[in-house]
VMD Tcl script that builds the backbone (N, CA, C; Angstrom):
set m [mol new atoms 180]
animate dup $m
set s [atomselect $m all]
$s set {name element resname resid chain x y z} {
  {N N MET 1 A -5.057 -16.302 -3.682}
  {CA C MET 1 A -5.615 -15.787 -2.322}
  {C C MET 1 A -4.627 -14.910 -2.040}
  {N N PHE 2 A -4.963 -13.695 -1.159}
  {CA C PHE 2 A -3.923 -13.136 -1.072}
  {C C PHE 2 A -4.196 -12.090 0.560}
  {N N PRO 3 A -4.391 -12.669 1.825}
  {CA C PRO 3 A -4.997 -12.518 2.891}
  {C C PRO 3 A -3.915 -10.849 3.532}
  {N N ASN 4 A -4.187 -9.900 3.811}
  {CA C ASN 4 A -3.710 -9.180 4.040}
  {C C ASN 4 A -3.284 -9.300 5.459}
  {N N VAL 5 A -1.785 -9.393 5.675}
  {CA C VAL 5 A -1.048 -9.622 6.787}
  {C C VAL 5 A -0.631 -8.647 7.724}
  {N N ASP 6 A -0.770 -7.510 7.218}
  {CA C ASP 6 A -0.238 -6.236 7.980}
  {C C ASP 6 A -0.540 -5.215 7.307}
  {N N LEU 7 A -0.661 -3.833 7.714}
  {CA C LEU 7 A -0.736 -2.220 7.060}
  {C C LEU 7 A -0.143 -1.366 7.645}
  {N N THR 8 A 0.557 -0.711 7.380}
  {CA C THR 8 A 0.779 0.788 8.031}
  {C C THR 8 A 1.065 1.882 7.199}
  {N N VAL 9 A 0.605 3.144 7.997}
  {CA C VAL 9 A 0.365 3.866 7.272}
  {C C VAL 9 A 0.677 5.475 7.656}
  {N N HIS 10 A 1.970 5.998 7.175}
  {CA C HIS 10 A 2.637 7.220 7.935}
  {C C HIS 10 A 1.834 8.565 7.312}
  {N N LEU 11 A 1.776 9.391 7.522}
  {CA C LEU 11 A 1.299 10.649 7.069}
  {C C LEU 11 A 2.147 11.692 7.753}
  {N N HIS 12 A 2.937 12.424 6.098}
  {CA C HIS 12 A 3.821 13.600 7.176}
  {C C HIS 12 A 3.072 15.158 6.554}
  {N N ARG 13 A 1.728 14.874 6.068}
  {CA C ARG 13 A 0.704 15.981 6.312}
  {C C ARG 13 A -0.542 15.758 6.211}
  {N N ARG 14 A -1.506 16.145 6.508}
  {CA C ARG 14 A -2.995 15.769 6.652}
  {C C ARG 14 A -3.315 16.163 5.099}
  {N N PRO 15 A -3.873 15.182 4.260}
  {CA C PRO 15 A -4.571 15.569 2.776}
  {C C PRO 15 A -5.568 16.837 2.786}
  {N N ARG 16 A -5.309 17.466 1.712}
  {CA C ARG 16 A -6.594 18.504 1.679}
  {C C ARG 16 A -7.204 17.967 0.507}
  {N N GLY 17 A -8.389 18.243 0.491}
  {CA C GLY 17 A -9.349 18.110 -0.614}
  {C C GLY 17 A -10.004 16.804 -0.162}
  {N N THR 18 A -10.680 16.295 -1.323}
  {CA C THR 18 A -11.900 15.342 -0.990}
  {C C THR 18 A -11.437 13.846 -1.274}
  {N N TRP 19 A -10.299 14.134 -2.145}
  {CA C TRP 19 A -10.047 12.680 -3.029}
  {C C TRP 19 A -8.271 12.565 -2.416}
  {N N THR 20 A -8.357 11.123 -2.269}
  {CA C THR 20 A -6.835 10.936 -1.940}
  {C C THR 20 A -6.000 9.829 -2.953}
  {N N GLY 21 A -5.100 9.988 -3.727}
  {CA C GLY 21 A -4.696 9.358 -4.973}
  {C C GLY 21 A -3.862 8.272 -4.688}
  {N N LEU 22 A -3.732 7.107 -4.968}
  {CA C LEU 22 A -2.784 6.138 -4.419}
  {C C LEU 22 A -1.855 5.392 -5.662}
  {N N ASP 23 A -0.484 5.948 -5.466}
  {CA C ASP 23 A 0.609 5.216 -6.569}
  {C C ASP 23 A 0.753 4.083 -6.073}
  {N N THR 24 A 0.862 2.551 -6.713}
  {CA C THR 24 A 0.818 1.524 -5.703}
  {C C THR 24 A 1.845 0.768 -6.598}
  {N N THR 25 A 2.580 0.190 -6.055}
  {CA C THR 25 A 3.763 -1.236 -6.536}
  {C C THR 25 A 3.663 -2.394 -5.713}
  {N N VAL 26 A 3.857 -3.389 -6.604}
  {CA C VAL 26 A 3.358 -4.764 -5.598}
  {C C VAL 26 A 4.681 -5.531 -5.817}
  {N N VAL 27 A 5.616 -6.354 -5.104}
  {CA C VAL 27 A 6.523 -7.287 -5.481}
  {C C VAL 27 A 6.158 -8.314 -4.609}
  {N N PHE 28 A 6.517 -9.414 -5.384}
  {CA C PHE 28 A 6.211 -10.888 -4.406}
  {C C PHE 28 A 7.510 -11.559 -5.065}
  {N N GLY 29 A 7.905 -12.405 -3.678}
  {CA C GLY 29 A 9.092 -13.120 -4.016}
  {C C GLY 29 A 8.853 -14.879 -4.258}
  {N N PRO 30 A 9.711 -15.319 -4.313}
  {CA C PRO 30 A 9.257 -16.514 -4.730}
  {C C PRO 30 A 8.796 -17.810 -4.330}
  {N N THR 31 A 8.741 -17.402 -2.787}
  {CA C THR 31 A 7.611 -18.457 -1.897}
  {C C THR 31 A 6.587 -17.730 -1.652}
  {N N GLY 32 A 5.981 -16.779 -2.017}
  {CA C GLY 32 A 4.720 -16.187 -2.069}
  {C C GLY 32 A 4.943 -15.116 -1.145}
  {N N GLN 33 A 5.616 -14.877 -0.100}
  {CA C GLN 33 A 5.385 -13.562 0.289}
  {C C GLN 33 A 5.885 -12.043 -0.209}
  {N N GLY 34 A 5.251 -10.885 -0.068}
  {CA C GLY 34 A 5.230 -9.848 -0.986}
  {C C GLY 34 A 5.288 -8.410 -0.678}
  {N N LEU 35 A 5.363 -7.285 -0.900}
  {CA C LEU 35 A 5.297 -6.398 -0.149}
  {C C LEU 35 A 4.378 -5.428 -1.345}
  {N N THR 36 A 3.304 -4.321 -0.608}
  {CA C THR 36 A 3.004 -3.524 -1.512}
  {C C THR 36 A 3.188 -1.988 -0.928}
  {N N SER 37 A 3.240 -1.090 -1.660}
  {CA C SER 37 A 3.933 -0.073 -1.077}
  {C C SER 37 A 3.312 1.200 -2.050}
  {N N THR 38 A 2.708 1.976 -1.185}
  {CA C THR 38 A 1.902 3.021 -1.749}
  {C C THR 38 A 2.243 4.422 -1.566}
  {N N VAL 39 A 2.414 5.362 -2.250}
  {CA C VAL 39 A 2.716 6.765 -2.109}
  {C C VAL 39 A 1.269 7.760 -1.963}
  {N N LEU 40 A 0.764 7.787 -1.039}
  {CA C LEU 40 A -0.420 8.767 -0.916}
  {C C LEU 40 A -0.363 9.917 -1.102}
  {N N HIS 41 A -1.370 10.666 -1.829}
  {CA C HIS 41 A -1.020 12.028 -2.378}
  {C C HIS 41 A -1.962 12.935 -2.577}
  {N N ASP 42 A -2.671 13.785 -2.530}
  {CA C ASP 42 A -3.807 15.147 -2.772}
  {C C ASP 42 A -3.380 15.384 -3.922}
  {N N VAL 43 A -4.303 16.818 -4.791}
  {CA C VAL 43 A -4.015 17.368 -5.502}
  {C C VAL 43 A -2.703 18.575 -5.593}
  {N N TYR 44 A -1.875 18.553 -4.073}
  {CA C TYR 44 A -1.249 19.440 -3.725}
  {C C TYR 44 A 0.145 18.641 -3.579}
  {N N GLY 45 A 0.213 17.548 -3.750}
  {CA C GLY 45 A 1.352 16.271 -3.423}
  {C C GLY 45 A 1.230 15.128 -2.707}
  {N N PRO 46 A 2.420 14.561 -2.503}
  {CA C PRO 46 A 2.475 13.694 -1.533}
  {C C PRO 46 A 2.009 14.165 -0.424}
  {N N VAL 47 A 1.659 13.422 0.633}
  {CA C VAL 47 A 1.110 13.396 1.658}
  {C C VAL 47 A 1.697 11.899 2.624}
  {N N GLY 48 A 2.013 11.132 2.221}
  {CA C GLY 48 A 2.852 9.790 3.231}
  {C C GLY 48 A 2.530 8.659 1.977}
  {N N ARG 49 A 2.955 7.947 2.699}
  {CA C ARG 49 A 2.928 6.410 2.851}
  {C C ARG 49 A 2.507 5.018 2.973}
  {N N ALA 50 A 2.406 4.292 2.118}
  {CA C ALA 50 A 1.290 2.819 2.997}
  {C C ALA 50 A 2.488 1.473 2.356}
  {N N GLU 51 A 2.191 0.764 3.641}
  {CA C GLU 51 A 3.340 -0.648 3.173}
  {C C GLU 51 A 2.180 -1.488 4.182}
  {N N GLN 52 A 1.609 -2.361 2.962}
  {CA C GLN 52 A 1.254 -3.887 3.406}
  {C C GLN 52 A 1.828 -4.838 2.939}
  {N N ILE 53 A 2.534 -6.106 4.005}
  {CA C ILE 53 A 2.958 -7.213 3.971}
  {C C ILE 53 A 1.818 -7.953 3.631}
  {N N LEU 54 A 1.809 -8.981 2.281}
  {CA C LEU 54 A 1.299 -9.711 1.594}
  {C C LEU 54 A 1.437 -11.417 1.717}
  {N N THR 55 A 0.494 -11.994 1.660}
  {CA C THR 55 A 1.099 -13.677 1.462}
  {C C THR 55 A 0.246 -14.115 0.379}
  {N N VAL 56 A 0.899 -14.941 -0.720}
  {CA C VAL 56 A 0.017 -15.213 -1.962}
  {C C VAL 56 A 0.100 -16.683 -1.772}
  {N N ARG 57 A -1.232 -16.922 -1.677}
  {CA C ARG 57 A -1.338 -18.746 -1.370}
  {C C ARG 57 A -2.489 -19.429 -2.437}
  {N N PRO 58 A -2.392 -20.411 -3.062}
  {CA C PRO 58 A -3.516 -21.091 -3.954}
  {C C PRO 58 A -4.373 -21.185 -3.086}
  {N N MET 59 A -5.584 -21.201 -3.935}
  {CA C MET 59 A -7.175 -21.021 -3.653}
  {C C MET 59 A -7.393 -22.949 -3.828}
  {N N ARG 60 A -7.989 -23.210 -2.706}
  {CA C ARG 60 A -8.431 -24.404 -3.161}
  {C C ARG 60 A -9.826 -25.019 -3.465}
}
mol reanalyze $m
mol bondsrecalc $m
mol representation Tube
mol addrep $m
């Protein structure tokens, strides 16, 4: 189980077109805390970043 604890999005320009791409990486530490980092882009290149703090817990 991994609930969304926090999400921050920063754009340096407005996306153009109808699609937004996501290039995402995820890293978790030994105690279950993690970070998802995403580069947001359109067909013309990067438009911003999204960062999300995660916590991973066993399901019961």
